[in-house]
Steps between C-alpha positions, in 0.01 A plus 500: 500500500197553278544728203262792488275486194454847360187588309524582131566873446259541208238765435182305561281733295737491203517120528126472505472717191745278312318183605165651405635594158627149439184325611276743314678372190439139607130584537458709185746345255577146626615396153796739520728254675689559824817383670281271717260227394128571466175342395402138433859368461587641839191348663599163354856537635364578847278196516155646464240250381445552124124460532491772766701735279280422198195602706630852562436798275770540231594849624565370847731228373697715254595749774594241764848574635541299817804316627338197666175332585346591840245216458780246503483545880140383501159586365293767670186395689145591417387811686844637583587870487808543285729794434710509182790744531605625161222334303615623157253405227321265738644161414534366857200706618260324262638158593464585868143628452400173338662294774328690782169495319214748522508494877866611498629856459802637318669838552758563231753780532722651234671837456480502116170636369533321162540168672202564725285596204597181319438293815152652543412428138634144541280442804199633304572270207543204734168579669659531845328740739678415828808716429568857610792677329678777687790725403777506764845404612626183670658710773168669587224253414151654468351214701350485848679327789441132554264440209698263272533124515769462227744746345630404155761684295706416195826672415419833668664520842846474344430842337438665836811642669344490849399139535455523874227762442327267254508203737385718791196593286443135409497412871264788575232400252507123575251345737641279782601173337514661157768394253713628215562337162763718338703421190801727455869532418759440771880505490729280707798732497532849647428772242766770499381833636582683180274260308219551755533875455486483117141586408543372144578151632178503700274590213705380203 
């Protein structure tokens, strides 16, 4: 008999506020240090090409806080329409924009205004004009149906309690034959319900 998987009983708005507070600090004071890796050392650990990292604006690199490398699943193609869910300071967005070239388009979503501001400035410094930044949530993407060739994301979906809602949105925005290149955290053992319901473990 299959075990029913109960959703996490957390206050989503409170969780979002805690996450925004943390990632505002990553955007505004990246030198502060956090319980997770950030910046150039993290990019090196995750296998990003050093020359690619060196080509990005310093502010983009210092506020990088991913958990993997979505481009390890393959480079994007020129002209593709790409959605970056949880773009942060724009690290993966800028890489994606260069891979798709001027004929490609990027829509980059984040819920933290400080990160979006930093990402916009990073795109300006990099001279990239094929990126549109939008404020929004992974569970309700501000993107039209069937308009995206590739969805990328890096260390964001694990912070969303309702992952089914996120993946439903991903499916909605993808064109037929579209693909996902998502880097994230997974666990191989069942997480106890009391841990799922502890908001401080989600955002800590």
